[in-house]
C-alpha positions as CSV (number, residue, x, y, z in Angstrom):
1,M,-39.6,11.5,10.4
2,L,-39.7,10.8,14.2
3,L,-36.8,8.7,15.5
4,T,-37.1,6.3,18.4
5,N,-35.5,7.0,21.7
6,S,-32.6,4.7,20.9
7,T,-31.7,6.5,17.7
8,N,-30.3,9.9,16.8
9,I,-28.6,11.6,13.9
10,I,-25.0,12.7,14.0
11,T,-22.8,14.3,11.3
12,R,-19.3,13.0,10.5
13,D,-17.4,14.9,7.9
14,H,-20.0,15.4,5.1
15,I,-22.4,12.5,5.9
16,Q,-25.3,12.0,8.2
17,I,-25.3,8.9,10.4
18,L,-28.0,7.2,12.4
19,A,-26.5,6.2,15.7
20,I,-28.5,3.5,17.3
21,D,-28.0,2.4,21.0
22,N,-30.5,0.1,22.6
23,A,-30.5,-2.7,25.2
24,F,-29.1,-5.2,22.7
25,A,-26.4,-3.4,20.7
26,S,-25.1,-0.2,19.2
27,A,-24.8,0.5,15.5
28,E,-24.2,3.2,13.0
29,L,-26.0,3.5,9.7
30,S,-24.9,6.1,7.1
31,L,-27.7,7.9,5.2
32,F,-25.2,8.2,2.4
33,G,-25.4,4.9,0.6
34,G,-27.8,3.2,3.1
35,H,-24.5,2.0,4.5
36,L,-24.0,0.1,7.8
37,L,-20.7,1.3,9.5
38,S,-20.7,-0.4,12.9
39,F,-22.4,-3.2,14.9
40,K,-21.5,-4.0,18.5
41,P,-23.6,-6.5,20.4
42,K,-23.6,-5.6,24.1
43,H,-23.1,-9.2,25.2
44,D,-19.5,-8.9,24.1
45,N,-19.1,-5.3,22.9
46,R,-17.0,-6.6,19.9
47,E,-17.1,-4.7,16.7
48,R,-18.2,-7.0,13.9
49,L,-17.7,-4.6,10.9
50,W,-14.5,-3.1,9.6
51,V,-14.2,0.5,8.2
52,S,-11.0,1.7,6.7
53,Q,-9.2,4.4,8.8
54,N,-8.7,6.2,5.4
55,A,-12.3,5.9,4.4
56,I,-13.5,9.0,2.5
57,L,-16.7,10.5,4.0
58,D,-17.4,13.2,1.4
59,G,-20.9,12.2,0.5
60,K,-19.7,11.5,-3.1
61,K,-17.4,8.4,-3.1
62,A,-18.6,5.1,-1.8
63,I,-17.4,4.4,1.8
64,R,-14.6,1.8,2.1
65,G,-15.8,-0.7,4.7
66,G,-18.9,-1.5,6.6
67,V,-21.7,-2.9,4.4
68,P,-21.9,-1.2,1.0
69,I,-25.1,-1.8,-1.0
70,C,-24.3,-3.1,-4.5
71,W,-27.4,-2.8,-6.7
72,P,-28.7,-3.3,-9.5
73,W,-25.5,-4.9,-10.6
74,F,-22.5,-6.4,-8.9
75,G,-19.0,-5.8,-10.1
76,D,-18.4,-4.3,-13.5
77,H,-21.3,-3.4,-15.8
78,K,-21.2,-4.9,-19.3
79,D,-21.0,-1.3,-20.5
80,P,-17.7,0.2,-19.1
81,Q,-19.2,3.7,-19.0
82,Y,-21.1,2.8,-15.8
83,S,-19.3,2.5,-12.5
84,A,-18.9,-0.8,-10.7
85,H,-21.5,-2.1,-8.2
86,G,-24.4,0.1,-9.3
87,Y,-25.5,3.5,-8.3
88,V,-27.4,3.4,-5.1
89,R,-24.3,3.2,-2.8
90,N,-23.5,6.7,-4.1
91,Q,-26.7,8.5,-3.2
92,K,-28.6,9.8,-0.2
93,W,-31.1,7.4,1.3
94,D,-34.3,8.6,3.1
95,I,-35.7,7.3,6.4
96,V,-39.1,5.6,5.7
97,S,-39.7,4.5,9.3
98,S,-38.1,3.9,12.7
99,Q,-39.6,1.8,15.4
100,E,-38.7,-0.3,18.4
101,L,-39.5,-4.0,18.2
102,D,-39.2,-6.7,20.9
103,T,-36.1,-7.9,19.1
104,G,-34.4,-4.5,18.6
105,T,-34.6,-1.2,16.6
106,Q,-35.9,-1.4,13.1
107,I,-34.9,1.2,10.5
108,I,-36.3,1.3,7.0
109,L,-34.6,3.4,4.3
110,K,-35.1,4.0,0.6
111,P,-32.8,5.6,-1.9
112,K,-33.6,9.0,-3.4
113,T,-34.3,7.1,-6.6
114,S,-34.1,3.4,-7.7
115,E,-33.9,4.5,-11.4
116,G,-30.5,5.0,-13.1
117,E,-28.7,4.6,-16.4
118,G,-27.6,1.0,-17.1
119,F,-30.7,-0.6,-15.6
120,E,-34.1,-1.2,-17.1
121,G,-37.0,-1.6,-14.7
122,E,-39.4,0.2,-12.4
123,V,-38.5,-0.7,-8.8
124,E,-39.3,0.1,-5.2
125,L,-36.1,-0.5,-3.3
126,Q,-35.9,-0.6,0.5
127,L,-33.3,-1.5,3.1
128,I,-34.7,-2.9,6.3
129,V,-32.2,-3.0,9.2
130,V,-32.9,-4.5,12.7
131,V,-30.3,-3.8,15.3
132,G,-30.7,-6.4,18.1
133,E,-28.7,-9.3,19.5
134,T,-28.0,-9.9,15.8
135,L,-27.8,-7.4,12.9
136,T,-30.4,-8.2,10.2
137,I,-30.1,-6.5,6.9
138,Q,-32.7,-7.0,4.2
139,L,-32.4,-5.5,0.7
140,V,-35.9,-5.6,-0.8
141,T,-36.6,-5.2,-4.5
142,K,-40.2,-4.9,-5.6
143,N,-41.1,-4.8,-9.3
144,I,-43.7,-2.0,-9.6
145,G,-43.6,-2.0,-13.4
146,D,-45.4,-3.9,-16.1
147,T,-42.6,-6.1,-17.3
148,E,-40.2,-8.7,-15.8
149,L,-36.9,-7.4,-14.7
150,S,-33.5,-8.9,-13.7
151,Y,-30.8,-7.6,-11.4
152,N,-27.7,-8.5,-9.5
153,C,-26.7,-7.2,-6.1
154,A,-24.6,-7.8,-3.0
155,L,-24.4,-6.9,0.7
156,H,-20.7,-6.2,0.4
157,S,-19.9,-6.8,4.1
158,Y,-16.4,-6.1,5.5
159,F,-15.7,-7.9,8.7
160,S,-13.1,-7.0,11.4
161,V,-10.5,-9.7,12.2
162,T,-7.4,-9.6,14.3
163,D,-5.1,-11.1,11.6
164,I,-6.0,-12.3,8.2
165,H,-3.3,-15.0,8.4
166,A,-4.9,-16.6,11.5
167,I,-8.5,-16.8,10.5
168,E,-10.5,-19.6,8.9
169,L,-13.8,-19.7,7.0
170,L,-16.2,-22.5,7.7
171,G,-19.4,-23.4,5.7
172,L,-18.3,-23.0,2.1
173,E,-18.0,-26.0,-0.3
174,G,-17.9,-26.9,-4.0
175,K,-16.2,-24.7,-6.6
176,Y,-15.6,-21.0,-6.9
177,L,-14.7,-18.7,-9.7
178,D,-11.4,-17.0,-9.1
179,K,-11.1,-13.5,-10.4
180,T,-7.4,-13.4,-9.7
181,R,-7.0,-16.4,-12.1
182,S,-9.1,-15.3,-15.0
183,F,-12.3,-16.7,-13.4
184,D,-10.9,-20.3,-13.3
185,S,-13.2,-22.7,-11.5
186,I,-11.4,-24.0,-8.4
187,E,-12.4,-26.3,-5.6
188,T,-13.0,-24.6,-2.2
189,P,-10.0,-25.2,0.1
190,S,-10.2,-27.0,3.4
191,P,-9.1,-25.6,5.7
192,Y,-10.1,-22.2,4.2
193,R,-7.3,-19.9,5.1
194,F,-5.7,-16.8,3.5
195,S,-2.1,-16.3,2.1
196,E,-2.7,-14.1,-1.0
197,E,-5.0,-11.7,-2.7
198,T,-8.5,-13.3,-2.7
199,D,-11.4,-12.4,-5.0
200,R,-13.8,-15.4,-5.3
201,V,-17.4,-16.0,-6.3
202,H,-18.6,-19.1,-4.5
203,L,-21.5,-20.4,-6.5
204,H,-22.8,-22.1,-3.4
205,K,-25.9,-20.8,-1.6
206,A,-24.3,-21.3,1.8
207,P,-26.9,-20.6,4.5
208,E,-24.2,-19.8,7.0
209,V,-20.5,-18.9,6.9
210,T,-18.4,-18.7,10.0
211,I,-15.4,-16.5,10.4
212,A,-13.2,-18.3,13.1
213,D,-10.8,-15.7,14.5
214,N,-9.0,-17.4,17.4
215,K,-11.6,-17.2,20.2
216,N,-13.8,-14.8,18.3
217,I,-16.5,-16.3,16.2
218,T,-18.6,-14.2,13.7
219,K,-21.5,-16.0,11.9
220,V,-22.9,-14.7,8.6
221,Q,-26.3,-16.1,7.7
222,S,-27.7,-15.5,4.2
223,S,-30.9,-16.1,2.3
224,G,-32.3,-15.0,-1.1
225,H,-28.8,-15.2,-2.6
226,D,-27.1,-17.4,-5.2
227,S,-23.5,-16.7,-4.3
228,I,-21.1,-15.9,-1.5
229,I,-18.2,-13.5,-2.4
230,V,-14.9,-13.7,-0.4
231,W,-12.5,-10.8,-0.9
232,N,-9.2,-9.5,0.6
233,P,-7.0,-7.2,-1.5
234,W,-3.8,-8.2,0.1
235,Q,-0.8,-5.9,0.4
236,D,-0.1,-4.6,-3.1
237,K,-3.7,-3.5,-3.7
238,S,-4.0,-2.1,-0.2
239,I,-1.0,0.1,-1.0
240,S,-2.5,1.2,-4.3
241,M,-5.9,2.2,-2.9
242,G,-6.1,5.7,-1.6
243,D,-8.9,4.9,0.9
244,M,-7.0,2.0,2.5
245,A,-3.9,2.0,4.7
246,D,-1.0,0.0,3.4
247,D,-1.6,-2.7,6.0
248,S,-5.4,-2.6,5.9
249,Y,-5.7,-6.1,4.5
250,L,-4.4,-7.6,7.7
251,T,-7.5,-6.7,9.7
252,M,-10.4,-7.3,7.3
253,V,-12.1,-9.9,5.2
254,C,-15.2,-9.5,3.0
255,V,-17.9,-12.2,3.2
256,E,-20.7,-11.0,0.9
257,T,-24.2,-12.2,0.4
258,A,-24.8,-11.8,-3.3
259,V,-26.8,-12.4,-6.4
260,T,-24.4,-12.8,-9.3
261,Q,-26.3,-15.0,-11.7
262,G,-29.3,-12.7,-12.2
263,Q,-32.4,-12.6,-10.2
264,T,-35.7,-12.4,-12.1
265,V,-38.6,-10.5,-10.6
266,K,-42.0,-10.5,-12.2
267,P,-44.4,-7.5,-12.0
268,A,-45.9,-7.0,-8.5
269,E,-43.4,-9.5,-7.1
270,T,-40.7,-8.9,-4.5
271,H,-37.3,-10.4,-3.9
272,T,-35.4,-10.1,-0.7
273,V,-31.7,-10.7,-0.1
274,E,-31.0,-11.0,3.7
275,Q,-27.9,-11.2,5.8
276,I,-27.9,-11.8,9.5
277,I,-24.7,-11.1,11.4
278,R,-24.1,-12.4,14.9
């Protein structure tokens, strides 16, 4: 596969990474997991994504941070023998194409296989990434089988912040399901700030969520989703996780574009979940 002039492959520990550097931005995309690791627009050179300093890059364990791909289920499978968040984030992805567009560099990847235990369906899965003034991520699920299928997924994006205590989220409303409180249904707070472990499924198809971090503003636009997930592990869980530093929770927040209620795709049809980061 020929890469564009703005793209080259580097190796970090045990994974290959596409390093992209064009007139608009720089970015890094791991071929293990089809996993975005970095996005810096050149108009401000501010890193939008957060990756743990203790992230394990062994090509086996899902990378902590960036934008993990959760598919074809999100969270725990109904059968506990299968690992959380599906199986494509733990496999190598291949480059389908690479080209320069007027708006930036487009990379299309596909996993080694879209088939796996715990999921029924014949699927062609692709990740389409455009690195420009914004970062556009599209997870495209095409049903190539003869029967209807259903799946869940998430673009599990970790965002870099200066201090979790000082940020505010804008754009969410209605009720959310709180995993830390036995999935109780709770009204979205206003202002939306953080003071404890947060693991929330917002059943609100918010088209845009803003992370207000003092003078830094990060906008997350979503489409094709039915939920927004907001997550921060807080101190105790950060300490308990081997791939996070004890104080990691202070500088990150997850705002995830997700399908949690089941997306049905008929034969020959395609469904796309999109996230645009600016």
